[in-house]
C-alpha positions in Angstrom: 111.7 95.0 89.4 113.0 97.0 86.3 114.5 100.6 86.3 112.6 103.3 84.6 115.0 102.8 81.4 114.4 99.5 81.0 111.0 99.1 81.7 109.3 97.9 78.3 105.3 98.7 78.9 104.5 101.8 78.0 103.7 104.5 80.5 101.3 107.4 79.6 104.7 110.1 79.4 105.8 107.4 76.1 102.1 108.0 74.5 103.0 111.7 75.5 105.9 111.4 73.0 103.3 110.1 70.3 101.0 112.4 70.1 101.0 116.0 68.5 102.3 118.6 70.9 100.1 120.8 70.4 97.5 118.6 72.5 99.9 119.5 75.3 100.0 116.2 76.9 103.4 116.4 77.0 103.4 119.3 79.4 100.5 117.7 81.5 102.1 114.1 82.3 105.2 115.9 83.6 103.1 117.8 85.8 101.1 115.1 87.2 104.1 113.2 88.0 104.4 115.2 91.1 101.1 114.6 93.3 99.5 111.8 91.7 102.4 108.9 91.0 100.1 106.1 89.8 99.5 107.6 87.0 103.2 108.6 86.0 104.1 104.5 87.3 101.0 103.1 85.8 101.2 100.8 82.7 98.9 101.8 80.0 97.2 99.9 76.7 94.8 100.4 74.7 92.0 98.5 74.9 90.3 96.1 72.5 86.4 97.3 73.2 85.1 100.4 72.2 84.2 102.1 75.7 87.0 99.4 77.7 88.7 96.2 77.7 87.8 92.4 77.4 90.3 89.9 79.2 90.1 86.3 79.6 91.3 84.8 83.0 91.9 81.0 83.6 89.6 79.9 86.6 91.0 76.4 86.7 93.7 74.1 85.3 93.9 70.7 84.3 95.0 68.1 86.5 96.8 64.7 85.8 95.8 61.0 86.8 98.0 58.7 88.3 97.5 55.6 85.9 97.3 51.7 86.7 98.8 49.6 84.1 95.4 48.1 82.3 93.8 51.6 83.7 92.7 54.6 81.2 93.1 58.0 82.7 89.9 60.6 83.6 89.0 63.0 81.3 89.8 66.7 82.4 89.6 70.3 80.9 90.5 73.8 82.2 88.4 76.5 82.0 88.3 80.3 81.8 86.2 83.9 82.1 86.0 86.5 80.7 85.9 89.7 82.5 85.0 93.5 80.9 86.4 96.7 82.1 85.0 99.8 81.5 86.5 103.4 81.2 84.6 106.2 81.9 85.0 110.2 80.6 85.9 113.0 82.7 85.3 116.4 81.1 85.7 120.1 82.0 85.8 123.3 79.8 87.6 126.3 80.8 86.4 129.5 79.4 87.9 133.3 80.1 85.8 136.2 79.2 87.8 137.3 76.0 87.8 140.9 77.6 89.8 139.8 80.6 92.4 137.6 78.3 93.0 141.2 76.6 93.4 143.3 80.1 96.1 140.8 80.8 98.2 141.6 78.2 99.8 138.3 77.4 96.8 136.0 76.3 98.9 133.1 75.7 100.5 132.7 79.0 97.3 134.2 80.7 95.1 130.9 79.2 98.3 128.8 80.3 97.9 129.8 84.2 94.2 129.2 83.9 94.9 125.7 82.0 97.4 124.9 84.8 94.5 124.5 87.5 92.1 122.7 85.3 94.7 120.0 84.6 96.3 120.0 87.8 92.2 119.2 89.5 91.5 116.7 86.6 94.7 114.5 87.3 93.5 114.8 91.0 90.7 113.3 89.8 91.9 110.6 87.7 93.8 109.3 90.5 91.0 109.3 93.0 89.3 107.3 90.3 91.9 104.8 89.9 91.7 104.4 93.8 88.2 104.4 94.3 85.7 105.1 92.0 82.6 102.1 91.8 81.2 101.6 88.1 78.8 99.6 90.1 77.3 103.0 91.9 78.5 104.9 89.5 77.9 103.5 86.2 79.5 107.3 84.2 82.8 106.3 86.1 85.4 103.7 85.3 86.0 101.1 88.0 88.8 101.5 90.6 91.1 99.2 93.0 89.5 99.9 96.2 86.1 98.6 95.4 87.6 95.4 94.1 89.3 95.0 97.5 86.8 95.8 100.2 86.2 92.6 102.0 88.7 90.7 103.7 86.8 86.9 103.4 84.8 85.3 100.7 85.8 86.5 97.4 89.3 85.8 95.6 90.4 89.5 96.1 89.7 88.8 99.9 93.0 87.1 99.7 94.8 89.8 99.1 93.1 92.6 102.1 95.5 93.0 105.2 93.2 94.0 108.7 94.9 96.7 110.5 92.4 96.6 112.6 91.5 100.3 113.4 88.5 101.7 113.9 88.6 105.7 112.9 90.6 107.8 110.4 91.3 104.6 108.5 93.2 104.9 105.7 95.2 102.0 103.7 98.9 101.2 102.1 98.9 99.9 98.7 101.2 97.2 97.3 100.8 97.5 93.3 102.6 95.4 90.7 101.5 97.2 86.9 102.3 95.4 83.8 99.9 95.2 80.7 99.0 91.4 81.6 98.6 92.4 85.5 97.4 95.7 86.1 97.3 98.3 83.7 95.5 101.5 82.8 93.2 101.5 79.8 91.7 103.6 77.4 89.4 102.9 74.6 89.7 101.3 71.2 90.6 103.8 68.7 90.8 106.8 71.3 93.9 108.8 72.5 95.7 108.0 76.0 95.9 110.9 79.0 94.3 114.3 79.0 93.1 115.8 75.6 93.0 119.4 75.1 91.2 121.1 72.5 91.5 125.3 72.1 88.1 125.7 70.6 88.9 129.6 69.7 87.3 132.7 70.6 83.9 131.6 70.7 80.2 132.9 72.1 79.9 131.3 75.5 76.6 131.7 78.0 76.8 132.8 81.1 74.7 130.5 82.8 71.7 132.9 82.5 71.0 132.1 78.8 72.8 135.8 78.0 75.8 135.0 75.7 79.5 136.8 76.0 82.7 136.2 74.1 85.1 133.9 75.7 88.5 131.6 74.9 87.6 128.1 75.4 89.6 125.2 76.5 88.1 121.4 76.3 89.3 118.9 78.6 88.2 115.0 78.0 89.9 111.9 79.7 89.3 108.1 78.4 90.4 106.5 81.3 89.7 102.8 82.9 91.2 100.5 85.1 92.1 96.6 84.0 93.4 94.0 86.7 94.5 91.1 85.0 95.7 89.2 87.8 93.7 90.0 91.4 97.2 88.5 93.1 99.7 91.7 92.1 97.2 94.1 94.3 97.4 93.8 98.4 95.6 96.5 100.2 96.5 97.2 104.1 93.3 98.7 104.7 91.7 99.5 108.5 95.1 101.7 109.3 94.0 104.0 112.0 96.2 106.9 111.4 95.1 108.8 114.1 96.7 106.2 116.7 99.9 106.2 114.6 103.0 106.4 116.7 107.3 106.2 115.6 107.7 103.5 117.6 104.8 101.4 116.8 104.0 100.9 120.4 100.0 101.6 119.9 98.4 101.4 116.6 99.0 99.6 113.5 102.9 98.2 113.1 103.2 99.1 109.8 105.9 97.1 109.3 104.3 93.8 110.5 101.6 94.3 108.0 104.2 95.2 105.4 106.3 92.2 105.2 102.7 90.4 105.2 102.0 92.4 102.0 105.2 91.6 100.4 104.5 87.9 100.6 100.8 87.9 99.9 101.6 89.1 96.1 101.5 87.0 93.4 104.6 84.8 92.3 107.7 87.2 90.9 109.6 84.6 88.9 109.4 85.6 85.1 108.1 89.1 85.5 111.6 90.7 84.4 111.6 93.7 83.2 107.7 94.4 81.9 106.4 95.1 85.1 106.9 97.6 88.1 106.0 97.2 91.9 105.1 100.0 94.2 104.1 100.9 97.5 101.2 103.7 97.9 100.4 105.5 101.2 99.3 109.0 102.1 102.0 111.2 103.7 100.7 110.8 107.1 101.6 107.2 106.8 105.1 108.2 104.8 105.8 110.4 108.1 105.8 107.1 110.6 107.7 105.2 108.0 110.5 108.0 107.8 110.7 108.1 111.4 110.5 104.2 111.7 113.3 104.2 109.0 115.8 106.1 111.7 115.6 102.7 113.4 119.1 101.5 112.9 118.1 97.6 113.3 115.1 97.8 110.6 117.2 96.3 107.6 114.1 96.6 105.5 113.2 99.9 105.9 115.3 102.4 104.0 116.1 106.2 102.3 118.0 106.4 99.8 119.4 109.8 98.0 119.8 109.3 94.4 120.0 112.4 92.3 120.1 114.2 95.7 116.1 113.6 96.3 115.6 111.1 99.4 113.3 107.9 98.5 112.1 106.2 100.8 111.7 101.8 100.2 110.5 98.6 101.9 112.0 95.4 100.8 113.1 96.8 97.8 110.4 98.4 96.4 109.9 102.1 96.3 106.8 104.1 98.9 105.7 106.5 96.6 103.1 109.2 98.3 99.8 109.6 96.8 97.9 112.4 97.8 94.5 110.9 97.2 94.6 108.1 99.5 92.7 109.6 102.5 92.1 109.4 105.7 88.4 108.3 106.1 87.8 105.4 104.1 85.0 102.9 105.4 85.8 100.6 107.7 86.7 96.9 105.8 85.1 93.9 107.1 
């Protein structure tokens, strides 16, 4: 797991440095990092398709033959499978009555204050989609993690799903390794990474009754997708009954025991070096109980450090990031 300065893949923050500041993305990404950590943590690559990205997975490897003298060697081969991941288009328009902008005095500051609300809402929508969007039922959306890891048996990905045995107020803890060849955010070929903003200026706008008025209009568009190149580098602890959690794990799921299982369920880590980063993700409810358990001095795997005066919780040396978009009303996984 590389440090921020040693990681070699591009994140949205890196892409922001490569676009025209007038697009506003450099400011936007800074805002996203506080409440939607997956967007900040993830690698991001340009897809190789106009609508997303295609990658090839090896499904079987070759096997050798133990040969006797005067006996031949059996023919063998490997097999591969191609998979496509699509991007969705998240869009919104902000329209502020031109007279209202004039009344505010500082037009730029007033419009920016409205823009911040749109930016915050769209970042929440994007993070929610990364976690739970299902392109099979909602074809206009990207395909997130949750529908890929929604069974405990029967599929290759089900080996990465650990049952927390809860039945009500359900949530999940995720262990995700990000990297261009592991799990990565994508944007379509030839397009722009991150949230694109376009100032359409002062123009006639429809009041929804067919009557025009003059408004300052901003258009927001985010083309975003998720590519899971290697399913082994995501582990989901599902069916965590959040209302049954206790500080000493006397009732409800033993978070520590499940997180140890998840840690050793992850794919091979040799050779990943600084091309990948790994994080735990949970909501505030789970993080609160983990914090209480960190006070147990006999627990050497969960700890809280304070670099730069800000408490950072980690388990097995992997940072735990609070993700507000992980809910407490998930469907039970079986």
